[in-house]
Every structure is written in C-alpha cells, then in structure tokens.
N, C-alpha and C positions, 0 to 999 in steps of 0.2 A: 895561750895561743888565740883563743876566741876573742880576747880583748883587743888584740891587734886588728882582727877582722872587723869588729864592731867600730873601732875608732876610725879605720879606713873608710868604712861605709858612711859614718857620720860626717867625716871631712868631705867626701865626695858629694854627699847630699847637700851640705852647706854651700859648696862651690857651685853646684848646679842650680840651686834655688836662691841665688844671690839677690834676685829681685824682691823676694819676700822679706829679706833682711835689710834692704836699702832704706826703708823708712825709719828703722831704728838707729841708723847712723847719725842722722841730724837731730834726732829726738822728737820729731814732729808726731810720730805715731808709734809709740812703744808697743802697742798691741800687735803690730805686724811681725814682731820678732818671735812670737810664740810659735811652737810647732803644732801644725794641725794634723788631723788624722790621715790625710793623704800622704804626708811626709813619713809618718810612722809606718804606714802600710807599704810605702815604697822601699823603706829600709828593710822591713821584714821580708818582702819578696826578693830583694837583692841578696840578702844574706842566705835565704833559702836556696836560691838558684846557685849562688856561689858555692854553697856547701854540698851540692848534689854529689860530686865525685867522692867526697869524704864519707857522706852518709851511705852511699852505695857500697863502697869498699868495706866499711865496718859491718853493715847489715849482712852482706853476702859472704863475710869472712874470707875476703880475697887474700890469696897468699902474699901479695905485695901491698897490702893495705897501708903499711907505714910509709912506703915510698910514695904512694898515691896521696896520702894525707900531707906529707911534707911538700910535695910539688904543688898541691892545691893551695896550701897556706902561703908558701914563699914565692911561688911563681904564678899563682892563679890570677893575680891582678894584671898580668901581661897579656891576658886573653889567650895567647898561644899556650902558656903553661896550663891554663884552665882547660883548654880543648884537649891537650895531651892527657891530663889527669882524668878528664871525663871519658875519653875513649878507652883509656886503660882500665878504668873502674868498671865500665859496662862491657868490656870485652869478655866473651865467654871463656871461662876457665873450667875445664872438665874436673869433676871431683876426683881426688886421688883415691885410688883403690888400694886399700890395705890388704895385703895378702894374708888372709887368715890361715893359720896352721890347721890344715885339714888332715885328718887321719887318712892314711893310704887305704884305698878300697881293699877290703879283705876278699880273698878268693875262697870260694867254698871248698871244703876238703874233697879231694877226689878219691 
C-alpha cells in the first residue's frame, strides 16, 4: 500500500517540477534531470503530512483505525478524504472501560 503512495508522490512531484526536467528533453543539459535535495525533502514532507491520519490512528490504537487507514490511502488524494480521515483520527475517543469483576462488598457479621 505504501508503494502506491510513494508512486503517487513521485508522479506529482515530477509534474510540478516540469521545468527542472525540461532541459533533459532536448538533451542540451542532462545534469538538470537529476533530483536535488529540495525535491527529496519535498517528497518526504508530503508523505509525512499525507500519512498523519494513519500514523495517529495506529499510535493511539483508535477503534476504527482500519477504516481511517483505508480512507486515507484510497481517498486521501481527494483532499476531502484526507480531511475526513484526519478529523476522524484526531477525534477524541474515550477509552473503553472494562468492567472488572469485583467481589461484592462483604458485610460484617452482626
């Protein structure tokens, strides 16, 4: 699943930075086709922000973490899907209280 996210980020990055790759098309300057540190940093930041709802759901052991992860992966690119998964992941969920079997209070003998 993460491969799809990384491939989508790489495609978006290449589309946005088309000017850096324009020199490599005509062969005049092949060196401009290399990826510089700014582009790598941009991809790392994008993947980190994109994965925030998934990370939060897993770390906080959210009861609906699978649904949050699936919405983030498959609909996160629509921005609306990312906002929905982000709000859902960070929404406060009170911890479930397991009713422990407590012995009944004993009454002192009278």
